[in-house]
KESEKOL-622210 format. One line per field, with one value per residue (C-alpha): residue in one letter; y, z, x; residue number from 0. Coordinates in nm, 2 decimals. Layout:
N
rest = A,...
y = Y,...
z = Z,...
x = X,...
nr = NUM,...
***
This chain:
509
rest = X,X,X,X,X,X,X,X,X,X,X,X,X,X,X,X,X,X,X,X,X,X,X,X,X,X,X,X,X,X,X,X,X,X,X,X,X,X,X,X,X,X,X,X,X,X,X,X,X,X,X,X,X,X,X,X,X,X,X,X,X,X,X,X,X,X,X,X,X,X,X,X,X,X,X,X,X,X,X,X,X,X,X,X,X,X,X,X,X,X,X,X,X,X,X,X,X,X,X,X,X,X,X,X,X,X,X,X,X,X,X,X,X,X,X,X,X,X,X,X,X,X,X,X,X,X,X,X,X,X,X,X,X,X,X,X,X,X,X,X,X,X,X,X,X,X,X,X,X,X,X,X,X,X,X,X,X,X,X,X,X,X,X,X,X,X,X,X,X,X,X,X,X,X,X,X,X,X,X,X,X,X,X,X,X,X,X,X,X,X,X,X,X,X,X,X,X,X,X,X,X,X,X,X,X,X,X,X,X,X,X,X,X,X,X,X,X,X,X,X,X,X,X,X,X,X,X,X,X,X,X,X,X,X,X,X,X,X,X,X,X,X,X,X,X,X,X,X,X,X,X,X,X,X,X,X,X,X,X,X,X,X,X,X,X,X,X,X,X,X,X,X,X,X,X,X,X,X,X,X,X,X,X,X,X,X,X,X,X,X,X,X,X,X,X,X,X,X,X,X,X,X,X,X,X,X,X,X,X,X,X,X,X,X,X,X,X,X,X,X,X,X,X,X,X,X,X,X,X,X,X,X,X,X,X,X,X,X,X,X,X,X,X,X,X,X,X,X,X,X,X,X,X,X,X,X,X,X,X,X,X,X,X,X,X,X,X,X,X,X,X,X,X,X,X,X,X,X,X,X,X,X,X,X,X,X,X,X,X,X,X,X,X,X,X,X,X,X,X,X,X,X,X,X,X,X,X,X,X,X,X,X,X,X,X,X,X,X,X,X,X,X,X,X,X,X,X,X,X,X,X,X,X,X,X,X,X,X,X,X,X,X,X,X,X,X,X,X,X,X,X,X,X,X,X,X,X,X,X,X,X,X,X,X,X,X,X,X,X,X,X,X,X,X,X,X,X,X,X,X,X,X,X,X,X,X,X,X,X,X,X,X,X,X,X,X,X,X,X,X,X,X,X,X,X,X,X,X,X
y = -1.34,-1.26,-0.91,-0.67,-0.54,-0.20,-0.34,-0.60,-0.32,-0.12,-0.42,-0.50,-0.15,-0.15,-0.50,-0.40,-0.19,-0.50,-0.49,-0.85,-1.18,-1.21,-1.51,-1.52,-1.78,-1.88,-2.04,-2.13,-2.35,-2.44,-2.14,-1.86,-1.60,-1.87,-1.93,-1.55,-1.52,-1.81,-1.65,-1.32,-1.47,-1.68,-1.38,-1.19,-1.47,-1.49,-1.11,-1.11,-1.38,-1.22,-1.34,-1.70,-1.88,-2.14,-2.31,-2.32,-2.29,-1.95,-1.85,-1.75,-1.92,-1.76,-1.54,-1.48,-1.32,-1.12,-1.21,-1.17,-1.50,-1.68,-1.41,-1.36,-0.99,-1.01,-0.86,-1.06,-1.00,-1.20,-1.16,-1.03,-0.68,-0.52,-0.21,0.06,-0.19,-0.25,0.02,-0.15,-0.47,-0.30,-0.10,-0.42,-0.60,-0.32,-0.24,-0.60,-0.63,-0.35,-0.04,0.26,0.40,0.77,0.85,1.10,0.93,1.05,0.85,0.54,0.57,0.60,0.28,0.09,0.20,0.05,-0.24,-0.53,-0.75,-0.58,-0.78,-0.55,-0.66,-0.41,-0.49,-0.31,-0.30,-0.28,0.02,0.22,0.51,0.56,0.21,0.20,0.47,0.25,-0.07,0.08,0.24,-0.08,-0.29,-0.05,-0.08,-0.46,-0.44,-0.20,-0.37,-0.75,-0.71,-0.58,-0.78,-0.67,-0.85,-0.67,-0.85,-0.79,-0.78,-0.92,-1.23,-1.27,-1.19,-1.42,-1.27,-0.92,-1.00,-1.18,-0.88,-0.64,-0.44,-0.19,0.07,0.04,0.07,-0.09,-0.18,-0.44,-0.46,-0.79,-0.88,-0.56,-0.27,-0.01,0.25,0.32,0.56,0.70,0.71,0.81,0.65,0.95,0.92,0.55,0.62,0.90,0.67,0.41,0.69,0.77,1.12,1.46,1.63,2.00,2.01,1.95,2.30,2.49,2.66,2.78,3.15,3.36,3.32,3.61,3.40,3.10,2.90,2.69,2.41,2.20,2.16,2.34,2.68,2.63,2.48,2.76,3.02,2.86,2.85,3.21,3.33,3.13,3.26,3.61,3.50,3.54,3.30,3.07,2.78,2.55,2.36,2.09,1.83,1.62,1.73,1.76,1.82,1.72,1.63,1.32,1.20,1.30,1.04,1.17,1.54,1.65,2.03,2.12,2.33,2.20,1.86,1.65,1.39,1.34,1.18,1.36,1.16,1.21,1.58,1.60,1.43,1.68,1.97,1.84,1.78,2.13,2.29,2.09,2.23,2.56,2.67,2.61,2.47,2.19,2.08,1.79,1.60,1.91,2.06,2.42,2.49,2.86,3.19,3.50,3.84,3.99,4.17,3.87,3.64,3.31,2.98,2.71,2.35,2.06,1.92,2.23,2.40,2.77,2.91,3.28,3.47,3.83,3.72,3.41,3.26,3.04,2.77,2.50,2.39,2.21,1.86,1.66,1.79,1.55,1.50,1.53,1.27,0.99,0.69,0.88,0.90,0.56,0.37,0.56,0.29,0.04,0.12,0.50,0.61,0.93,0.79,0.58,0.50,0.35,0.18,0.10,-0.25,-0.36,-0.31,-0.53,-0.68,-0.48,-0.19,0.15,0.51,0.83,1.14,1.45,1.54,1.77,1.67,1.47,1.28,1.19,1.10,0.87,0.71,0.64,0.48,0.28,0.16,-0.04,-0.23,-0.25,-0.42,-0.10,0.27,0.52,0.89,1.10,1.48,1.74,1.99,1.93,1.87,1.75,2.01,1.80,1.89,1.76,1.53,1.35,1.33,1.18,0.92,0.83,0.81,0.56,0.31,0.03,0.00,0.36,0.54,0.91,1.04,1.42,1.65,1.41,1.50,1.23,1.17,0.87,0.60,0.28,-0.04,-0.27,-0.35,-0.21,-0.01,-0.18,0.11,0.48,0.68,1.00,1.24,1.35,1.73,1.78,1.51,1.50,1.12,0.92,0.63,0.37,0.20,-0.12,-0.11,-0.19,0.13,0.51,0.74,1.10,1.36,1.69,1.94,2.09,2.27,2.49,2.39,2.71,2.62,2.66,3.03,3.12,3.50,3.60,3.72,3.77,3.46,3.42,3.23,2.92,2.96,3.08,3.34,3.67,3.80,4.11,4.11,4.07,3.77,3.98,3.89,4.13,4.08,4.28,4.05,3.74,3.63,3.34,3.14,2.84,2.65,2.79,3.14,3.30,3.25,3.16,2.86,2.57,2.44,2.33,2.58,2.87,2.76,2.77,3.11,3.24,3.09,3.29,3.60,3.57,3.52,3.83,4.02,3.91,4.01,4.35,4.38,4.30,4.56,4.83,4.74
z = -12.88,-12.53,-12.41,-12.39,-12.04,-12.09,-12.18,-11.90,-11.64,-11.77,-11.74,-11.39,-11.29,-11.46,-11.35,-10.98,-11.04,-11.12,-10.89,-10.92,-11.09,-11.47,-11.69,-12.03,-12.26,-12.53,-12.86,-13.01,-13.29,-13.38,-13.60,-13.54,-13.42,-13.18,-13.03,-12.98,-12.83,-12.59,-12.48,-12.42,-12.22,-12.01,-11.93,-11.82,-11.59,-11.44,-11.38,-11.19,-10.97,-11.05,-11.42,-11.49,-11.83,-11.98,-12.33,-12.53,-12.88,-13.00,-13.34,-13.46,-13.39,-13.28,-13.04,-12.67,-12.48,-12.15,-11.90,-11.55,-11.36,-11.45,-11.70,-12.07,-12.14,-12.52,-12.54,-12.78,-12.94,-13.26,-13.30,-13.06,-12.93,-12.91,-13.10,-13.09,-12.95,-12.63,-12.45,-12.57,-12.40,-12.07,-12.06,-12.13,-11.85,-11.60,-11.70,-11.70,-11.35,-11.24,-11.27,-11.37,-11.72,-11.76,-11.94,-11.85,-11.66,-11.91,-12.18,-11.96,-11.90,-12.28,-12.35,-12.07,-12.21,-12.55,-12.62,-12.86,-12.98,-13.13,-13.25,-13.36,-13.53,-13.60,-13.85,-13.74,-13.82,-13.52,-13.66,-13.70,-13.45,-13.53,-13.45,-13.07,-13.02,-13.20,-13.03,-12.68,-12.74,-12.86,-12.59,-12.32,-12.47,-12.45,-12.09,-11.99,-12.19,-12.20,-12.54,-12.71,-12.81,-12.98,-13.15,-13.26,-13.56,-13.66,-14.04,-14.07,-13.88,-14.08,-14.43,-14.61,-14.42,-14.50,-14.87,-14.89,-14.73,-14.96,-14.66,-14.78,-14.49,-14.12,-13.88,-14.06,-13.84,-13.91,-13.70,-13.71,-14.03,-14.22,-14.28,-14.01,-14.06,-14.10,-13.98,-13.63,-13.42,-13.06,-12.83,-12.87,-13.25,-13.25,-13.03,-13.26,-13.56,-13.38,-13.34,-12.98,-13.02,-12.91,-13.13,-13.17,-12.86,-12.64,-12.76,-12.75,-12.42,-12.43,-12.33,-12.58,-12.54,-12.51,-12.73,-12.93,-13.08,-13.39,-13.43,-13.17,-13.30,-13.16,-13.26,-13.12,-12.79,-12.74,-12.82,-12.58,-12.29,-12.34,-12.36,-12.05,-11.85,-11.90,-11.71,-12.00,-12.12,-12.36,-12.58,-12.82,-13.10,-13.25,-13.51,-13.35,-13.08,-13.19,-13.56,-13.80,-13.54,-13.48,-13.81,-13.73,-13.60,-13.48,-13.37,-13.31,-13.36,-13.08,-12.89,-12.54,-12.61,-12.79,-12.92,-12.90,-13.11,-13.25,-13.06,-12.73,-12.79,-12.89,-12.56,-12.37,-12.55,-12.46,-12.10,-12.07,-12.22,-11.97,-11.68,-11.75,-11.75,-12.12,-12.27,-12.49,-12.77,-12.94,-13.26,-13.40,-13.74,-13.82,-14.15,-14.14,-14.00,-13.99,-13.82,-13.67,-13.33,-13.22,-13.44,-13.51,-13.58,-13.72,-13.67,-13.91,-13.65,-13.69,-13.36,-13.36,-13.12,-13.05,-12.94,-12.91,-13.09,-13.28,-13.34,-13.65,-13.62,-13.85,-13.98,-14.30,-14.45,-14.71,-15.06,-15.31,-15.65,-15.81,-16.09,-16.20,-15.96,-15.65,-15.49,-15.62,-15.48,-15.15,-14.89,-15.18,-15.26,-15.24,-14.90,-14.72,-14.42,-14.49,-14.12,-14.08,-14.41,-14.53,-14.37,-14.57,-14.89,-14.77,-15.07,-15.32,-15.56,-15.46,-15.57,-15.37,-15.54,-15.42,-15.39,-15.09,-14.75,-14.65,-14.99,-14.97,-14.60,-14.69,-14.98,-14.75,-14.48,-14.74,-14.91,-14.59,-14.62,-14.99,-15.29,-15.48,-15.44,-15.73,-15.65,-15.90,-15.89,-16.10,-16.11,-16.28,-15.95,-15.60,-15.34,-15.03,-14.82,-14.98,-14.68,-14.75,-15.13,-15.06,-14.84,-15.10,-15.38,-15.18,-15.17,-15.42,-15.45,-15.51,-15.84,-15.89,-16.19,-16.22,-16.46,-16.44,-16.42,-16.27,-16.50,-16.36,-16.08,-16.24,-16.10,-16.10,-15.74,-15.61,-15.75,-16.02,-16.16,-16.21,-16.54,-16.58,-16.86,-16.92,-16.92,-17.19,-17.45,-17.36,-17.37,-17.13,-16.93,-16.71,-16.41,-16.27,-15.89,-15.60,-15.39,-15.42,-15.13,-15.19,-15.02,-15.20,-14.92,-14.75,-14.83,-14.56,-14.41,-14.50,-14.78,-14.54,-14.50,-14.86,-14.91,-14.55,-14.50,-14.71,-14.82,-15.05,-15.39,-15.20,-14.95,-14.66,-14.43,-14.45,-14.10,-13.96,-13.70,-13.42,-13.59,-13.70,-14.02,-14.25,-14.05,-13.72,-13.41,-13.61,-13.56,-13.71,-13.63,-13.75,-14.07,-14.20,-14.23,-14.47,-14.22,-14.44,-14.24,-14.12,-13.80,-13.47,-13.27,-13.50,-13.48,-13.10,-13.10,-13.35,-13.13,-12.83,-13.04,-13.18,-12.82,-12.70,-13.01,-12.94,-12.57,-12.67,-12.92,-12.64,-12.41,-12.68,-12.80
x = 8.14,8.23,8.11,8.40,8.50,8.33,7.99,8.03,8.10,7.80,7.58,7.69,7.60,7.26,7.16,7.20,6.88,6.66,6.36,6.24,6.34,6.30,6.30,6.47,6.31,6.57,6.50,6.84,6.98,7.33,7.40,7.65,7.38,7.23,7.57,7.63,7.29,7.34,7.67,7.50,7.21,7.45,7.66,7.35,7.26,7.61,7.61,7.27,7.12,6.78,6.80,6.69,6.72,6.50,6.54,6.21,6.07,5.97,5.82,6.17,6.50,6.74,6.54,6.48,6.19,6.22,5.94,5.82,5.82,5.50,5.39,5.49,5.53,5.55,5.90,6.12,6.46,6.52,6.90,7.16,7.07,7.41,7.54,7.27,7.02,7.22,7.02,6.69,6.80,6.90,6.57,6.37,6.54,6.48,6.12,6.01,6.16,5.93,6.14,5.92,5.99,6.08,5.76,5.48,5.19,4.94,5.12,5.14,4.76,4.70,4.90,4.72,4.38,4.43,4.19,4.25,4.54,4.84,5.14,5.43,5.75,6.03,6.31,6.64,7.00,7.24,7.41,7.09,7.06,6.69,6.59,6.62,6.36,6.10,6.21,6.21,5.87,5.70,5.88,5.74,5.39,5.41,5.52,5.24,4.96,4.89,4.72,5.04,5.35,5.67,5.96,6.28,6.43,6.79,6.78,7.13,7.04,6.71,6.83,6.58,6.28,6.40,6.44,6.10,5.92,6.12,6.25,6.51,6.50,6.51,6.34,6.04,5.74,5.47,5.15,4.95,5.14,5.07,5.32,5.26,5.53,5.90,6.17,6.21,5.89,5.85,5.60,5.36,5.39,5.31,5.00,4.89,4.93,4.71,4.45,4.52,4.68,4.54,4.28,4.19,3.98,4.29,4.41,4.07,4.11,4.47,4.52,4.72,5.10,5.35,5.59,5.50,5.78,5.71,5.97,6.15,6.51,6.81,6.69,6.34,6.45,6.70,6.44,6.18,6.44,6.55,6.18,6.08,6.37,6.23,5.92,5.68,5.41,5.59,5.47,5.64,5.48,5.70,5.64,5.91,6.14,6.50,6.41,6.68,6.94,6.73,6.88,7.24,7.48,7.81,7.84,8.19,8.17,7.93,8.18,8.28,8.13,8.39,8.14,7.77,7.49,7.19,6.92,7.11,7.13,6.76,6.67,6.88,6.71,6.36,6.47,6.61,6.30,6.08,6.28,6.10,5.74,5.69,5.37,5.51,5.28,5.46,5.36,5.18,5.25,5.17,4.98,4.89,5.02,4.80,4.85,4.53,4.52,4.73,4.93,4.74,4.90,4.67,4.77,4.71,4.46,4.25,4.34,4.43,4.69,4.73,5.03,5.17,5.49,5.59,5.94,5.96,6.22,6.09,6.43,6.50,6.47,6.67,6.64,6.49,6.65,6.31,6.36,6.13,6.16,6.27,5.93,5.81,6.12,6.16,6.24,6.26,6.62,6.60,6.74,6.85,7.03,7.35,7.40,7.05,7.00,7.36,7.37,7.07,7.28,7.57,7.74,7.54,7.61,7.48,7.51,7.54,7.40,7.59,7.96,7.95,8.08,7.76,7.77,8.14,8.11,7.82,8.02,8.31,8.09,7.90,8.22,8.30,7.97,7.86,8.03,8.07,7.97,7.93,7.92,7.73,7.80,7.63,7.92,8.25,8.43,8.34,8.26,8.37,8.68,9.00,9.07,8.75,8.81,9.16,9.00,8.74,9.00,9.20,8.92,8.92,8.54,8.44,8.39,8.33,8.13,8.13,7.94,7.66,7.29,7.07,6.77,6.60,6.60,6.48,6.32,6.02,5.92,6.25,6.55,6.76,6.95,7.02,7.04,7.24,7.33,7.69,7.65,7.92,7.83,7.45,7.49,7.27,7.43,7.27,7.43,7.28,7.26,7.03,7.04,7.05,7.14,7.04,7.27,7.22,7.16,6.86,6.54,6.38,6.04,5.86,5.62,5.33,5.40,5.32,5.37,5.28,5.64,5.96,6.15,6.44,6.40,6.52,6.24,6.45,6.29,6.47,6.56,6.75,7.02,6.75,6.59,6.29,6.11,5.92,5.61,5.61,5.60,5.72,6.08,6.27,6.58,6.79,6.80,6.47,6.62,6.87,7.15,7.45,7.57,7.35,7.51,7.36,7.56,7.46,7.09,7.11,7.26,7.00,6.72,6.85,6.89,6.53,6.39,6.57,6.44,6.09,6.12,6.25,5.95,5.70,5.85,5.83,5.48
nr = 0,1,2,3,4,5,6,7,8,9,10,11,12,13,14,15,16,17,18,19,20,21,22,23,24,25,26,27,28,29,30,31,32,33,34,35,36,37,38,39,40,41,42,43,44,45,46,47,48,49,50,51,52,53,54,55,56,57,58,59,60,61,62,63,64,65,66,67,68,69,70,71,72,73,74,75,76,77,78,79,80,81,82,83,84,85,86,87,88,89,90,91,92,93,94,95,96,97,98,99,100,101,102,103,104,105,106,107,108,109,110,111,112,113,114,115,116,117,118,119,120,121,122,123,124,125,126,127,128,129,130,131,132,133,134,135,136,137,138,139,140,141,142,143,144,145,146,147,148,149,150,151,152,153,154,155,156,157,158,159,160,161,162,163,164,165,166,167,168,169,170,171,172,173,174,175,176,177,178,179,180,181,182,183,184,185,186,187,188,189,190,191,192,193,194,195,196,197,198,199,200,201,202,203,204,205,206,207,208,209,210,211,212,213,214,215,216,217,218,219,220,221,222,223,224,225,226,227,228,229,230,231,232,233,234,235,236,237,238,239,240,241,242,243,244,245,246,247,248,249,250,251,252,253,254,255,256,257,258,259,260,261,262,263,264,265,266,267,268,269,270,271,272,273,274,275,276,277,278,279,280,281,282,283,284,285,286,287,288,289,290,291,292,293,294,295,296,297,298,299,300,301,302,303,304,305,306,307,308,309,310,311,312,313,314,315,316,317,318,319,320,321,322,323,324,325,326,327,328,329,330,331,332,333,334,335,336,337,338,339,340,341,342,343,344,345,346,347,348,349,350,351,352,353,354,355,356,357,358,359,360,361,362,363,364,365,366,367,368,369,370,371,372,373,374,375,376,377,378,379,380,381,382,383,384,385,386,387,388,389,390,391,392,393,394,395,396,397,398,399,400,401,402,403,404,405,406,407,408,409,410,411,412,413,414,415,416,417,418,419,420,421,422,423,424,425,426,427,428,429,430,431,432,433,434,435,436,437,438,439,440,441,442,443,444,445,446,447,448,449,450,451,452,453,454,455,456,457,458,459,460,461,462,463,464,465,466,467,468,469,470,471,472,473,474,475,476,477,478,479,480,481,482,483,484,485,486,487,488,489,490,491,492,493,494,495,496,497,498,499,500,501,502,503,504,505,506,507,508
***
């Protein structure tokens, strides 16, 4: 596996930024992955004179570690970090060589102050766009703190290990041999999970805001920027910056940008918000809204924030099917992200529940990886665009079952099948399979609001043309509202609209 010209050119550019010599310790066998890894490592060494290579025995073969000369940093790649992990490799090389990471100093201090021995392992697939965030965060922690080590493990290269640990979703992180967490996690989220996050006292002395935005997706970021540009005191509380777009792979309908990826767009949103004088409170979840003299937002950590106006932009999440087995087998065969988890089901039989665009796109993607994919649709016909349906129908390993109501996802320690009822005959059928991908649309993140303001029967917040809700001073934007179309560009527009509405309200009141 020679690196293609593009990747080589990129590497040549990046590796000029190395600050000091680094040593790659390589543990290789005679298998295919070892050969590919040796080739990669040799090419790195030929591109930069600052990279030295030494053969050794590490706890996993094939793998290689990235070290300072004379000092092990604890950063190891088990497998060949290309695909989505290419950036993780480049950053590890640069940061080990002494290049400063683009992370707030307060976070760096937090990492350095951790006491104890922490050995992290992250199982990834190279097509997973959520994995690099976790790998890069844990690599950086290893580089900053001698008590922390991290190994990235490519599940495809270590199939037996993945099977024996029953890993059916990526990224999956183990800490000191025990399951630590799964899914996308930022450095701050990992620190919070280790018990090093901010508590209520960090928010105790905040002055009331003019505008407080709740939610950090496209709508929330847009609202915060528009409010801050008016020169008024603006805060944003976000459970995770970027919101749902963090789970979106290719974005081709964000006008003027031909193609981008969700995590990249999320990073740009956060960067843009931080250009302005906005008090960003990340990793915080709101649990109560109450209107007194000011509007109060209580956070899950117990802190209470006050503001003259509030903009709710809490977005939406994947809708659950709500059948027996779904919750029990989540990440044990029940999955929601075909890009991330698809490769773990290579050669297996899976089902996709949902016949809309996202369901059929998922089925087409999966058909290229798995042995067979069965689409289960509740209605009598698929709702996806005809071009997608034609593509699916042309595939030899895809079956579509319509008019089918999913009744149960079965399994013992992991998924072994799905049951559905034919809605005409009322007959129940069972399909033996190893994975179920749920793609049945979205549900708004508004449960926490109760009946404080008007919502539709689907839970969407009712707004007028200014983004105002039924509660004076409270505005809403994006996928949590009754806006008929859920699109990134529409959310951004509605965020700007709500901020202008809130500003207008402040002037008049």
